[in-house]
DOLUMLO-325720 format. One record per atom (N, C-alpha, C): x, y, z. Coordinates in steps of 0.001 Angstrom, whole numbers, plus 500000, padded with zeros to 6 digits. Layout:
<atoms>
XYZ...
</atoms>
This chain:
<atoms>
936123671966461181935763672213459793936116671010458924937224670340459229937639669195458433936686668028458632936230667812459892935274666727460149933957667024459449933538668258459473932282668629458832932346668422457330933486668675456736933617668493455294933576667030454902933938666131455820933886664698455504932467664159455641931715664616456623930340664148456843929402665155456190928916664828455012928143665783454233926635665550454313926198664425454854924762664188454986924154663642453708922861663326453754922193662736452588922021663746451461921749663200450285921529664031449121920166664712449210920009665767448415918749666488448395917610665592447920917847664776446901916828663864446396916386662885447466917346662409448270917014661471449349916137662128450397916427663346450733915619664054451721914174664205451252913984664628450005912638664817449479911891663496449361912583662432448965911940661122448846911484660607450205912282660824451232911891660385452570910647661114453046910601662406452851909426663164453259908192662737452471908349662518451162907221662099450333906744660711450715907671659803451016907287658437451386906457658430452664906862659227453650906087659302454897904691659843454618904599660845453763903319661469453475902390660543452723902918659737451800902076658918450940901746657561451531902678656941452221902497655557452615901927655385454015902078656378454886901572656198456247900058656003456285899233656872455640897784656617455666897413655319454982898104654971453914897786653719453211898050652511454089899155652513454829899457651393455711898442651308456843898062652446457409897044652445458452895719651914457922895342652330456728894072651889456154894104650383455886895215649870455396895336648428455170895188647659456477895825648150457532895690647511458834894245647567459312893574648685459067892185648833459487891286647818458784891502647595457507890703646614456763890928645210457310892168644879457643892451643552458200891783643375459560891817644423460399891164644334461705889662644172461535889090644910460587887647644782460336887288643356459926888059642779459023887787641408458584887849640438459751888831640609460609888971639728461767887779639870462708887376641103463005886269641317463936884945640819463360884695641067462085883441640624461468883374639106461425884476638447461089884499636975461079884243636416462474884845637032463486884611636565464855883155636761465259882573637895464848881175638149465180880248637171464460880576636793463246879754635834462508879799634459463174880956634055463638881054632776464352880264632819465657880313633950466347879533634088467572878032634108467270877667634675466122876256634763465758875650633386465498876397632507464868875862631167464599875694630397465901876569630646466869876420630011468184875189630541468906874934631834468750873760632432469375872484631880468750872459631743467427871292631164466763871063629726467211872121628988467445871985627604467917871344627561469299871770628490470182871196628498471530869712628847471495869283629720470588867865630045470451867100628851469905867690628172468927867012627013468342866809625914469374867778625735470263867646624702471300866444624985472190866139626282472425864994626640473255863672626179472635863618626096471307862380625716470619862404624288470093863493623581470316863546622187469854862442621361470515861869620453469721860834619510470189859568620224470661859384621488470294858163622234470635857291622352469385856875621198468883856147621172467624854792621847467733854212621832468925852886622419469104852890623925468871854043624569469098854119626009468885853973626383467417854247625447466544854205625730465113852947625176464439852105624413465207850923623800464614849668624617464835849766625754465584848574626564465801848173627356464574849059627454463598848750628121462339848586627054461266847419627025460580847203625968459581848219626062458457848519624898457924849482624838456816848946625562455594847651625356455306847019626010454174845982626993454689845942628202454148845027629257454572844060629550453434842746629492453762841699629760452779841312631234452884841672632016451893841402633444451946839911633749451879839125632797451384837678633039451330837011632872452684837661632217453621837081631974454937837852632666456059839000633235455750839848633812456783840199635253456433840369636040457478840945637373457335842419637284457727843298637655456801844738637432457001845400638748457395846070638717458522846893639856458966848345639513458672848858640124457630850209639781457200851251640555458006852420639980458185853484640678458932853913641955458212853990643034458932854451644309458386855947644475458650856590645154457744858029645398457857858239646816458362858901646937459494859147648251460054857972648738460879858060649983461311857022650576462156855930651206461292854722651295461884853563651866461189853117653103461955852940654205461233852509655463461825851025655662461535850254655940462579848820656189462404848625657574461810848468657623460482848290658906459801847274658821458678846578657662458561845589657525457508846184657349456129847470657045456045848150656836454764848770655447454746848795654847453561849280653470453439850726653398452972851444654548453043852818654558452540853746653683453358853465653526454664854360652751455528853907651308455698852942650877454880852489649480454947853362648648454005854487648187454542855428647373453762855399645948454292855160645020453403855120643609453790856046642827452887856334641598453307857230640755452522856573640274451238855221640226451196854484639843450001853421640908449735852677640741448653851599641687448351850533641627449444850058642807449851849039642872450892847712642334450341847067641490451142845761640960450755844701641996451090844070642553450080843010643539450271841671642905449868840680643111450707839354642561450396838333643678450508837399643719449553836364644745449554835059644148450060834414644916450910833148644492451488832091645547451150830963645081450624829873645963450241830077646533448868828950647067448332829013647651446994828304648994446907827648649399447965826917650657447963827721651716448727827055652839448936827674653892449736827919653370451153829149653507451622829529652952452912830330651665452792830543651198451548831396650011451367832840650384451662833646649384451928835049649663452259835946648518451805837233648869451676838290647890451376839166647764452609839385646509453034840099646256454294841437645595454022842455646130454685843781645496454731844171645331456183844644644148456525845073643854457892846552643486457891847229643959458908848642643618459073848975643519460548850055642877460835850466642752462232851971642924462342852340643662463375853744643786463743853893643095465088854930643368465796855179642645467038854106643013468060853192642032468361852137642191469378851156643309469066851063643727467796850109644758467412849372644326466147848046644516466152847222644294464963846903645651464358847147645772463052846908647020462342845848646800461282845006647805461107844000647756460061843968649043459275843696648899457969843600650068457098842316649918456294841363650843456546840036650767455946839855651966455018839620651682453725839358652722452735837850652728452471837159653733452993835692653789452963835244654685451813834260654199451065833609655016450038832333655600450653832381656831451050831265657481451740831128658900451193830017659140450515829832660461449904829655661546450948828992661205452063828750662199453117829142661589454465830383661896454887830842661405456181830274662301457279829636661668458267829010662411459361829889662300460597830531663379461021831351663319462234830478663297463479831105662948464566830375662850465831830346664200466532829183664509467064829038665713467878829487665368469300830541666039469807831051665687471142830013665827472243828964666622472007827961666815473059826897665736473066826903664874472049825907663808471953826561662490472313825981661785473274826550660518473727826205659391472776825090659406472176824626658300471344825532658109470136825831656822469795826654656505468637825856656535467345824522656558467471823703656475466267823611657749465488824261658798465936824177660083465237825407660395464398826362659474464308827588659742463538828100658453462915828887658637461850829547657480461243830634656993462186830823655670462270831859655132463155832276653744462683833342653253463290833909651945462932833894651065464165833471649784463975833412648819465074834339647652464758835047647161465781835881645964465689835386644982466741834917643793466295834361642792467196835338641627467319835420641024468538836361639933468803835972639259470099836681638184470455836516637493471735837659637895472639837338638341473859838391638710474797838930637477475509839822637682476465840473636565477137839504635760478007838373636356478330837385635647479151836373634895478297836594634908476998835674634220476101834425635001475807834364636260476215833197637080475968833395637885474687832301638064473957832362638841472733832425640318473097833389641001472518833669642383472885833890643187471617833666644477471704833895645314470531834471646664470958835304647212470050835884648544470218835273649434469156834764650594469567834100651526468658834969652777468511835280653109467264836069654306466961835141655356466365835095656518467004834288657635466509835188658838466264834715659727465349835556660851464933834719662120464890835154663121465636834488664416465581835028665289464459836167664952463959836816665666462854837945664778462340838525665070461172839664664276460702840811664341461705841411663185461956842497663119462914842328661936463834842794662096465081842781661009466048841345660713466472841052659405466638839702658972466979839518658912468486838243658849468854837862658504470228837467657036470227837940656288471208837692654850471243836959654490472528835970653585472386835213653076473534835108651564473401835085650890474545835011649440474566833688649011475196833032648054474538831749647559475024831713646048474909830961645429475814830607644027475659829445643926474686829498642938473832828460642783472820827101642632473482826102643279472886824712643205473337824509643811474723825496644520475222825339645184476529825850646610476379825083647425475676825552648761475346825766649628476569825105649329477654825236650182478822826459649899479655827168648821479394828319648448480233829610648859479543830102650047479901831407650469479365832523649738480094833531649326479349834700648663479922835901649607479860836903649272480644838135650068480623838820649870479273839179650980478648839800650898477323841214650335477431841541649428476537842875648844476541843915649879476131845105649733476694846210650635476327846633650392474878847168651414474274847727651381472928846685651115471852845424651313472155844381651268471133844273652659470533844250652743469204844174654050468578843708653954467152843277655092466620842834655157465232843015656575464730843014656703463383843215658002462749842365658030461490841731659174461251840872659337460079841443660419459180841479660114457878841929661078456874840903661112455753840517662288455324839548662441454256840199662190452901839391661612451979839846661336450611838793661854449645839103661941448362838082662415447394836839661530447340836968660249447668835813659341447579835234659001448937835836659482450008835337659150451330836364659439452389836670658394453192837650658553454269838509657293454353839717657480454899840583656365455264840672656314456781840474655123457316840580654933458763841670653912459022842675654304459791843774653405460162843717653198461667843738651927462101843640651639463534844691650623463938844950650569465252845884649598465818845326649114467148845456647800467385844950647167468601846018646201469088846392646209470358847382645242470864846834643825470792847700642874470455847281641485470315846876640871471648847289641481472728847002640896474033845523640962474407844727641782473657843300641877473990842514640682473464843102639974472497842370638883471880842549637607472697841422637004473051841497635706473699841512634587472688840725634747471615840668633774470541840521634536469240841078633975468171841022634621466866839934634020465977839083633154466573838056632502465762836947633468465381836708634496466179835672635487465899836334636842465745836161637417464569836738638734464312835918639374463199835544640634463415834749641338462408835022642824462494835011643476461323835148644931461212833881645443460537833242646423461165831966646941460659832045648461460573831569648990459442831488650447459280830023650822459259829697651756460119828310652215460231828211653586459575827396653653458523827221654900457762825863655497458105825874656681458718824651657373459097824276658340457975823136658100457355822698659012456297822116660277456900822381661406456297821888662676456814820408662849456512820013662402455362818610662561454968818139661241454378817200660522454886816442660943456061817215660749457344816881661511458359817574661443459646817282660104460312818298659637461009818259658410461797818273657148460939818406657271459638818579656056458835820058655736458773820441654479458748821848654065458751822025652832457877823333652662457514823689651503456690824955650881457269824947649566457441826077648855458046826757648001456978828066648163456886828876647290456021829832646539456923829826645211456864830611644405457790831358643325457045832386642788457710833157641690457139832530640340457441831414640304458155830805639023458512830281638320457261830524637005457174830044636257456001828524636282455935828004636119454771826554636101454585825992634693454651826838633713454347826357632320454375827427631435454984827078630209455292827957629120455726828559629338457112828963630536457451829586630759458738829212632135459257829259632265460605828812633502461227829891634575461213831179634188461431832301635121461470833476634543460681834273635470460160835569635055459630836538634837460789837472633949460572838536633742461569839723634617461194840322635257462194841501636100461975842753635238461997843514635302460914844755634530460798845935635489461012846705635229462046847897636022462369849108635097462330850071635452461507851240634591461355852047634495462644852213635612463332853033635585464529852280634886465667853072634139466435852506633361467546852853634049468856851809634318469678852043634990470958852947634186471879852773632849472011853702632086472868855148632157472389855308632133471078856683632212470556857286633574470863856475634628470709856976635980470998857330636117472474856507635518473342856800635586474773858117634904475093858368633768474461859649633070474710860832633895474199860632634522473060861729635349472525862009636520473464860930637163473949861115638298474858861794637880476153861563636628476569862176636166477817863688636021477706864205635968476474865659635839476306866380637130476702865728638271476538866313639535476992867499640011476177867524639694474878868624640171474043868488641665473794869632642353473754869667643772473433870448643970472147869926644891471316870573645187470032870710643950469157869863642970469403869865641742468611868420641365468329868124641081467080866771640703466708866722639198466466865766638546467166865564637102467029864261636882466278864300636053465249863117635741464445862972634226464348861708633774464408861397632351464278860531632173463042860952631262462172860212630948460954859764629493461001858577629225460393858144627833460290858671627232459000858258626005458734858798625294457571858353625897456253857324626729456262856864627379455038857478628772454877858407629101455738859085630375455641858295631539456187857229631246456978856427632308457565857016632705458916857068634028459124857634634533460374856603634360461482856939633525462471856017633234463567856262634099464799857370634739464858857664635582466010858991636294465831859103637436466473860353638195466410860426639123467611861626639511467933861841640455469029861977641851468459861629642811469283861749644206468851863200644639468936863639645380467942865002645917467929864945647364468360865513647635469536865441648980470109866240649933469240865602651021468845866275652025468012867238652833468865868388653080468319869393653888469017869200655357468683869871656205469451869763657641469209870439658050467919871325657225467471872086657590466280872054656414465321871683656665464074871697655583463105873115655382462596873240654448461675874595654086461246875339655238460588874619656112459926875280657177459197875436658438460016875261658319461329875590659438462190874502660474462327873236660146462004872151661105462156871575660975463561871974661828464440871526661764465825870274662602466024869472662183467013868303662975467382868754664247468085869714664120468966870222665268469688871267665984468839871689667138469326872685667916468605874032667216468658874848667463467620876142666806467499877239667861467542878332667463468162879472668358468144880264668149466863881350668885466751882123668870465509882679667485465192883248666821466201883870665528465960882824664457465645881616664584466228880573663637465889880122663825464445880099665069463997879758665310462597880828664718461679882081664870462057883152664257461267883002662739461267882623662184462443882434660740462523881333660269461597880208661018461539879136660646460634879585660700459188880398661705458858880885661812457482881764660623457107882660660250458009883561659157457667882876657797457732881782657699458490881037656448458439880328656308457095879977657449456488879462657374455128880575656988454156881743657528454389882875657227453512883391655806453697883269655291454911883812653967455216882712653091455830881811652535455003880768651672455546881287650295455916882535650041455699883101648724455990883382647976454704884598647459454573884957646761453348884114645507453136883778644810454244883033643563454116881603643799453646881075645029453818879694645327453465879596646330452325880712646621451671880735647707450695879853647416449490879793646189449013879079645870447782877655645386448027877131645511449254875788645030449554874749646112449268873511645672449015872381646569448843871173645946449514870083646719449623868873646188450244868271645060449413868418645129448090867935644024447249868723642754447530870035642877447694870845641708448044870432641159449404870059642053450310869695641621451663868501640681451638867481641039450877866286640188450808866620638815450248867420638797449183867773637512448575868656636683449506869592637330450178870481636596451081869718636057452288868744636827452783867941636343453912867162635098453529866561635117452352865822633936451878866751632736451748867938632944451209868886631838451044869328631277452387869538632154453378869952631682454708868850630833455338867587631302455236866467630547455824866286629215455112866339629228453781866191627972453034867293626982453382868509627483453560869610626591453907869390625960455276868906626765456254868638626217457584867488625217457543866471625469456694865374624507456563865862623187455972866951623229455266867583622008454744868574621420455734868457621872456995869267621328458101870745621697457982871012622866457382872387623339457252872483624736457879873063624857459081873237626188459689874050627105458775873603628349458654874219629277457705874330630657458340875311631408457853875517632798458291875880633625457068875584634925457124875884635795455991875869637243456456876324638114455556876349639555455817875233640219455006874480641109455639873380641804454981873370643255455430872380643999454916872096645344455395870729645336456059870622646010457201869329646115457862868452647111457112867197647241457550866272648139456866866738649586456906867466649952457960867985651321458061869253651523457247869707650453456605870930650555455818872183650255456601872035649859457859873205649568458686873714648159458388875019647939458354875554646591458152875140645671459290874805644446458940874339643488459939874813642097459548874744641200460544875089639792460335873855638963460672873526638037459805872370637180460020872852635728460068872329634986461041872682633571461189871394632782461411871292631623460779870096630780460885870511629379461324869707628843462253869974627490462764868646626720462792868631625471462341867371624715462280866843624364463673865508624464463823864819623995465027864339622579464737864764621655465551864558620246465220863583619586466183862848618645465640862075617660466393862593616299465938862243615261466643862772613944466239862483613633464772863552613540463988863433613124462598863043614210461623862898615465462039862484616498461103862905617875461608862849618829460683863085620238460993861733620916461043861406621550462182860093622153462350860137623673462241861301624252462147861401625700462028862847626152461960863003627436461957864339628032461852864432629184462847865520629215463588865829630339464467866822631253463750866441632494463566867273633472462863867652634579463843868936634869463896869444635929464768870126636963463884869672638186463991870248639288463215870777640343464169872000640750463949872625641740464826873385642747463990873113644001464240873861645060463565875283645110464105876203645352463206877619645450463601878085646898463501877131647830463655877534649231463549878504649632464635878419648944465813879360649298466876880793649027466431880970647867465778882314647529465285882746648522464217881827648771463268882202649636462164882297651096462596881505651479463619881664652830464161883043652985464786883471651931465493884804651970466085885866652085464995885688651290463919886658651345462830886571652673462091885330653178461926885192654485461283885824655577462141885663655440463471886335656389464361887844656296464241888328655056464108889766654878463900890206655499462587889368655302461547889680655924460266889706657444460397888746657983461184888741659430461408890031659869462084890453659083463079891702659421463772892879659374462811892882658339461949893974658220460981893997659427460060892805659829459589892747660966458675893183662245459380892718662412460624893104663617461370894617663641461594895150662482462026896602662411462243897345662647460932896803662063459840897446662263458545897418663731458148896293664395458436896220665819458123897224666617458951897370666221460229898357666900461068899767666669460523900030665389460176901354665079459602901554665845458308900485665876457484900580666595456225900872668078456470900190668654457471900425670062457777901861670291458242902329669383459118903709669516459616904704669398458467904477668374457617905394668180456494905313669341455511904089669864455327903955671005454419904734672205454938904590672459456246905347673571456838906848673299456746907224672035457014908646671689456934909168671855455513908385671362454541908810671499453147908859672970452736907874673741453232907892675158452909909138675827453479909434675521454755910651676081455345911908675595454647911897674290454298913054673734453605913213674379452232912074674605451544912141675227450221912670676651450322912196677373451355912699678743451539914202678724451803914627677790452662916054677663452948916829677282451693916255676377450910916908675938449680917023677089448689915931677851448558915963678990447641916987680026448097917092680219449409918071681173449938919501680719449619919736679406449795921085678891449510921426679034448032920459678711447165920711678823445726920928680289445341920104681166445920920255682595445627921615683109446097922040682659447264923340683087447782924472682571446905924355681308446467925382680754445582925401681496444255924211681826443739924156682557442472924800683941442602924487684623443697925050685961443891926569685906444024927051684941444799928503684814444982929186684476443665928564683580442886929149683209441588929132684382440625928031685144440644927942686299439740929002687343440066929315687496441352930333688486441733931753687993441469931920686700441162933269686164440940933868686654439635933030687047438680933505687507437369932900688881437120933725689835436691933208691179436444932571691244435070932114692443434693931385692598433437932281692430432219933580692470432412934513692293431293935037690865431203934534689980432074934949688584432032936199688285432829936665689203433650937869688972434446937497688314435772938283687336436199938052686620437446938413687531438616937438687717439538937668688561440700938101687754441922937556686537442068937933685656443179938275684293442606939229683640443225939687682339442716939004681168443394938200681401444429937539680306445150936255680830445775935245679915445908933993680256446561934142680141448068933337680913448773933372680870450237932070680338450836931124679886449985929816679424450484929517678036449916928812677221450736928200675945450343929194674860449930930492675091450083931441674067449648931427672837450546931006672990451780931011671871452721929659671161452825928686671571452025927372670916452039927452669576451319926649668615451820926711667277451240925708667019450148924791667948449874923776667697448869924233668209447511923275668265446559923607668645445193924083670100445101923564670946445983924028672339445972925497672405446374925876671564447343927290671505447709928156671014446564927661669985445845928414669500444688928540670586443625927438671319443421927495672413442454928488673484442892928482673815444176929418674829444672930864674372444499931117673086444783932490672589444611932899672572443137931935672258442252932254672290440817932567673715440365931765674665440833932029676066440465933358676531441044933646676084442275934922676458442895936093675909442094935970674648441666937045674064440850937163674784439515936021675122438935936039675837437662936693677213437816936366677901438911936986679207439146938491679084439318938922677988439991940358677787440150941055677603438816940431676783437938941055676571436624941019677844435784939887678579435862939816679832435116940836680844435633941065680847436945942076681749437514943469681402436990943762680077436956945062679655436412945190680051434944944072679844434224944112680197432804944286681703432616943574682473433426943705683922433322945114684363433696945658683743434752947038684068435143948009683730434026947759682558433393948624682155432282948526683143431130947277683535430795947102684471429685947729685819430000947618686235431269948234687501431647949755687426431583950279686238431902951739686080431914952289685710430549951387685188429682951845684675428402952547685730427545952013686933427352952727687904426492954131688221427002954241688438428312955551688751428868956502687569428722955965686355428966956809685161428853957235684937427410956243685061426487956593684877425075957620685923424618957426687163425054958378688192424665959771687865425183959816687407426435961112687070427004961720685859426308960874684823426133961407683584425561961790683753424101960974684523423352961273684670421923962378685718421712962438686730422591963477687753422432964875687167422561965054686206423474966385685613423649966879684950422367966125684025421763966640683441420505966676684453419371965741685452419400965780686462418349967042687323418471967384687654419735968623688420419931969834687617419479969826686335419842970937685475419406970993685411417891969791685240417267969729685149415799970182686464415166969720687579415733970088688886415163971587689150415321972114688835416502973543689056416743974388688170415840973995686912415707974758685981414860974757686443413419973583686883412921973520687352411529974356688621411344974345689521412348975141690745412246976626690420412231977042689509413129978450689101413163978830688358411902977874687557411389978160686807410162978401687767409001977680688894409006977863689862407921979193690621408045979684690775409273980882691593409488982179690789409513982129689501409327983358688701409366983504687925408078984778687727407736985086686926406556985777685629406918985986685405408205986666684188408662985683683014408545986071681978407782985143680831407611984777680171408936985716680050409826985387679397411094984414680248411910984645681550411896983733682428412612982344682406411976982354682399410637981068682350409943980296681076410293981080679939410343980413678672410677979851678716412094980588679283413013980130679359414402978911680261414516978912681432413834977752682317413881976535681702413189976803680955412139975694680296411434975026679247412325975825678459413051975263677460413969974479678135415101975009679261415582974303679989416630972956680499416124972907680971414886971641681428414304970667680262414136971207679107413724970337677932413567969733677503414912970542677568415988970006677215417302968893678178417720969058679470417383967986680421417692966703680088416960966844679697415680965647679328414902964992678090415494965851677113415903965309675881416498964574676196417796965122677071418599964475677424419867963127678092419634963064678963418650961765679584418318960771678530417843961254677580417056960376676511416576959860675647417717960754675390418693960314674566419828959253675290420659959383676620420778958357677380421500957007677272420796957021677461419493955768677365418727955201675952418795956101674935418729955650673548418781955011673219420132955586673747421202955024673494422532953600674025422654953373675193422038952030675770422103951032675008421237951482674460420136950563673776419219950314672324419600951251671724420403951069670310420764949755670086421521949548670929422514948362670738423352947081670977422564947074671910421641945868672243420883945490671163419895946497670489419307946220669513418248946256668075418735946668667852420006946868666481420473945560665688420501944503666243421121943265665491421288942621665169419947942713666105418992942155665829417665942931664727416953944247664732417100945056663709416429944845662332417030944557662279418340944336660986418989943039660319418535942022661110418161940734660539417782940841659652416544941758659977415650941911659211414410943078658243414453943721658111415602944899657253415709944470655799415889945123654870415169944859653441415293945884652822416237945415651965417140946285651316418110946846650026417527948074649742417945948743648523417488949284647771418694949518646463418487950117645652419541951625645926419549952094646475420633953496646896420733954092646272421984955310645772421832956054645261422981956719646449423667956219646820424825956706648002425510958149647830425985958583646604426268959978646386426671960927646752425541960610646291424333961463646602423187961420648096422891960207648729423003960093650157422727960950650956423708960932650583424994961716651312425988963214651146425753963602649948425357965038649738425099965516650621423958964734650671422874965124651520421746965100652989422133964079653369422941963953654768423333965121655196424212965508654358425169966622654697426049967930654753425264968046653880424279969253653900423449969375655221422704968247655730422189968270657020421495968571658155422462968044658053423708968326659085424699969823659196424965970505658066425046971946658078425317972726658747424189972179658650422973972869659270421839972629660778421793971404661213422211971066662635422111971424663416423368971529662751424499971863663418425757973108662736426343974277663092425755975496662403426145975939662679427566975581663838428119976038664172429451975149663666430571974060662946430261973114662487431288973076660962431271973061660373432456973030658908432569971577658444432702971194657486431859969855656893431903969979655426432273969164654975433208969212653588433680967836652957433454967820651869432678966578651121432429966609649840433248965580649649434048965465648448434884964177647731434477964266646453434106963076645697433689963386644215433760962313643429433787962435641982433694962363641582432230963030640486431917963076640025430535961828639202430217960702639887430054959452639236429662958656640211428819957875639685427897957144640584426998956133641422427779955916642642427276954922643547427859954118644122426701953181643322426183952421643685424996951239644563425404951077645701424703949966646620424967949458647171423653948149647484423594947546648120422420947731649626422549948705650180421841949054651590421984949382652181420625949503653504420622950065654231419484951510654541419847952453653852419201953850653976419607954367655400419468953873656138418445954319657512418259953939658367419468952676658223419912952230659039421034952831658555422353953121657251422468953812656783423673955201657420423760955901657511422632957208658162422625957063659659422924955969660273422397955725661681422711955494661861424214954748660914424813954516660950426262955840660825427016956710659880426590958000659696427258958879660924427097958779661603425928959568662820425716959227663872426764957909664064427013957496665070427969957953664719429386957843663405429732958258663001431074959775663144431235960545662734430219962008662806430296962461664265430319961783665130429497962147666549429513961947667132430902960839666762431531960571667249432880961627666743433862962024665459433720963027664887434620964397665527434406964730665811433147966027666427432855966099667828433462964970668561433354964966669928433859965128669986435374964652668974436089964647669034437544965694668125438199966419667287437430967320666340438087968639667030438469969298666443439471970638666926439843971634666431438801972608667299438492973512666976437382974369665758437651974564665434438899975418664290439206974617663019439500973352662996439141972499661833439437971889661302438147971681659977438082971078659394436873969557659557436888968957659344435729967489659282435596967121657816435389966261657303436284965917655870436258964583655671435547964558654617434724963325654226434012963051652771434379961882652508435003961546651177435513960300650665434802960369649422434297959213648768433685958819647573434543957535647579435000956996646480435794955758645923435089955697644604435015954607643934434298953783643126435298952483643409435374951572642658436232950717641695435427949610641263436009948729640307435324947827640994434298947413642202434592946501642897433671947023644249433215948109644745433815948607646067433453950116646113433614950703647145433038952139647395433173952328648785433726953449649022434358953747650324434953955126650789434490955180652049434005956436652697433617956687653806434630957827653775435268958169654764436286959442655490435867959383656816435848960552657652435551960856658451436814962040658242437400962408658877438664963696659659438500963781660774439206964992661599439172965224662199440546966456662456440847966818663137442078966713664637441845966079665333442823965936666766442666964918667293443661964381668482443435963408669067444377962103668264444387961475668222445558960206667498445718959032668404445340957911667762445091956681668497444786956041668996446078955424670161446005954746670752447168953285671002446793952398670655447688950972670892447440950320669722446736949301670022445943948525668997445245949333668470444074949810667222444195950654666652443130949851666356441877948503666136442012947694665842440834947536667070439947947731668269440490947522669491439715948588669690438651949746669004438766950814669208437786950416668704436412949354667851436351948914667306435064947797668136434440947391669236435108946397670111434509947057671017433497946247671524432586946794672406431554947170673751432150948209674351431595948671675684431962949125675767433400949574674638433965950094674620435324951572674283435246952377675163435806953815674932435817954355675228437201955213674343437698955806674530439017957285674880438899957649675404437758959041675769437557959303677172438093960565677447438307960955678784438761960932679743437576961010681004437852960958681998436778962169681913435867963237681259436318964418681157435469964247680106434388963269679215434515963083678178433510962527678809432254962913678260431134962526678828429843961777677816429018960963678364428102960222677571427114959336676520427758958781676804428886957846675876429541956613676661429957955442676176429490954187676884429720953153676024430460953605674989431153952679674138431891951858673224431007952377672846429840951624671993428926952209670597428798953446670398429232954115669111429025953397667960429705953226668064431029952586666970431755951093666877431444950497667984431000949098667899430560948995667011429328949967667132428412950000666257427233950162664809427666950987664570428688951177663206429204949839662627429677949090663410430441947811662916430972946821662602429856946747663463428835945818663232427730946155661933427010947446661691426760947849660470426040947567659238426878947857659289428171947643658130429042946149657811429149945326658830429346943887658579429484943290658066428183943827658491427044943347657955425778943630656461425681944739656016426273945083654590426272944469653839427459943461654466428105942738653863429234943673653537430398944636654408430607945559654233431714945441655358432713946415655442433611946427656490434628947860656924434873948005658159435353949320658706435609949285659462436920950382659423437657950468660164438899951918660559439169952074661642439926953400662126440326953518661996441834954604661374442295954785661159443726956205661556444111956359661954445347957689662215445890958311660901446331959611660783446131960309659583446586960237659481448105960280658265448623960093658044450051961127658791450892962361658890450421963391659580451192963403661085450942962436661578450089962342663008449837963431663548448945964162662682448233965299663134447432964928663456445998963661663242445624963292663494444243961836663168443974961541663039442676960155662836442215960126661668441250959014660926441272958792659830440325957432660019439676957404659803438361956142659843437614955859658439437129954703657899437499954339656519437145953187656542436160953254655694435154952219655550434128951761654096434126950466653871434326949877652533434296949065652384433027949377651299432252948673651013431005948159649584431028946996649335430444946483647955430418947268647099429443947446645827429807948131644870428945947158644276427940947685643921426773946914643168425787947168641683425996946289640863425443946463639410425546947672638986424726948594638261425366949841637845424716949683636424424198949909636221422885949853634879422307951160634149422580951140632856422422952346632048422656953434632371421651953026632717420407954018633056419381954741634339419733953964635352420213954583636622420595955513636424421774955135635549422684955967635317423851957299634701423470957263633755422521958519633108422125959393634049421320958799634868420465959574635818419668960243636844420562959446637330421541960014638318422457961140637726423270961001636476423634962057635834424421963327635684423614963184635333422299964367635169421452965054636498421182964242637534421032964828638836420693965572639442421864965134639178423047965772639799424211967102639149424549967360637973424015968638637320424324969794637983423616969514638726422494970580639358421728970821640800422143970005641316423125970146642717423524970488642792424997971161643853425397971451644005426829970168644145427618970153643621428809968949643620429651968620645005430139969563645785430542969271647111431108970506647966431008970286649279431276971363650256431229971486650921432565
</atoms>
């Protein structure tokens, strides 16, 4: 029990702060570490990306012919331009997915019924066309009729790889997917095998129909001959038809098809075999000449999977939305376009560049550009774009783990705090109940000490110890109050009896000597009653009187000498011995109250000293304080020696008179007012008790030192 009382543990505030610190700072520290790891990984990936772009550029170095197959200047009046499309195109007869880097070039052919507006675009190895036909009466094809002359249809003419003129005919029996047939020009009876991935779709509009078609680029042998023709079959009269075509009317027989992407360049890019990396080649005019296809994953960056997702995958998608990556947080698709242009322009200026962008799907990506060089010039730019969703998915997964772990920690701490709070409330309730039972309804103390929480090291333990100390003092006070009437009656009855007897004897005698003796006895009774009243009033008025008392510089050596001299005159039967060094002991004190303090200490020493032993008074002077020690031979103190200076505490026997436990309490009040300390100790040999008073010294001037030295030469050093 004693060891437990010494080791009390941390304070309650410390316990709560530790729990709160773990709860608040652990996720923040993990998140900070996660951001640093992300920065490191993204920087490493960017450095690797520029190296990858360099290796691609080396493959095209000194291959100037690959970039000269497309004319520097394109005449829109003589050429049909298939502009690069952004993203995938769905054959649905709608132009919503026709996104290009510039405005789409649309050209209208014809002005009568059956005229159309043509837009051409190309993606990787695919030619796309979008034809908006103005046709008041669209005639679908009858599936049972083989002849093409009985229905409206669309023809695409070109040169195949064998140099032969070939055409693909799209016919429609109803809105939707077309039927396609391939023929050699001027040889209607020779059907050819239809090329793979050829398709078309028809959608009706208020003014006619929209026809969207796609043809693989591999079918074209040469792009010098290309034509799109719409054949409009009029219903009335039957068998009459009208043809609207893109073929020029003068100067040239066919328009040439201009395709920005180069098939040889695309073949070289495909031969690299990159996965999850898109390679793009640009010429000096910033036109995209080739690119690799970027294989779509089952799950986009924001966690939208084609297949079903389990709970943790759904959480992962949520946190990837919450944590898109610090390095990509402030990017947008508008920034992406501008940054891509800046990267390409920088590479065209022979400065390899890298940057962070967002892909079309919104996924964070890294783009790097490296110049393609020929002797003395830059002929193009190799651009490598790679999504970093794998890195950020890993980091987002880590963030998910951190959040889950934090939630688990939070739950554990919440349960712990809840249990701790319940325990704390129980302890406080128990302390309250015990304290409430310590005093009855009439204010009487029932128990003098607490039995709970005194050995706890936190604030509740401190509170319990304070209440325990308070109960002890209240018990002493209650005991004193209970004993006070009986003590006062006993103490006052004795001098009253003496006074009454003396007055009665004084009345019954005429002898002057007897009268004088009875009169003195009556006076002593009055003095004793006065001393009892004075003892009770000293403690009550002392603290108030000290508040208005002014301190003076007093030589304590001289004060003690005068005080001891007076003691010898008033207490002739007791020997007093003063021991001190002959040096000034200047202190800022109230001399009246210092003498009052000495009176209480000397009275206590006189009451307890052996009649055949002297009372010693010792003055010791240090560097910053002085010590006054009053020692007497007699009974030793038992128990807590500091308690003798509390109010209403007396260690005297029942035979002692006129003492109510206030003397040494007055001593303590006076000493503490002078910023000193007092203690009672047993002598080392156990033969008595010593009371020591420590007071701070005042600064001694040279004049005071010399005066004190001169004055002490005319007085005895000690008694």
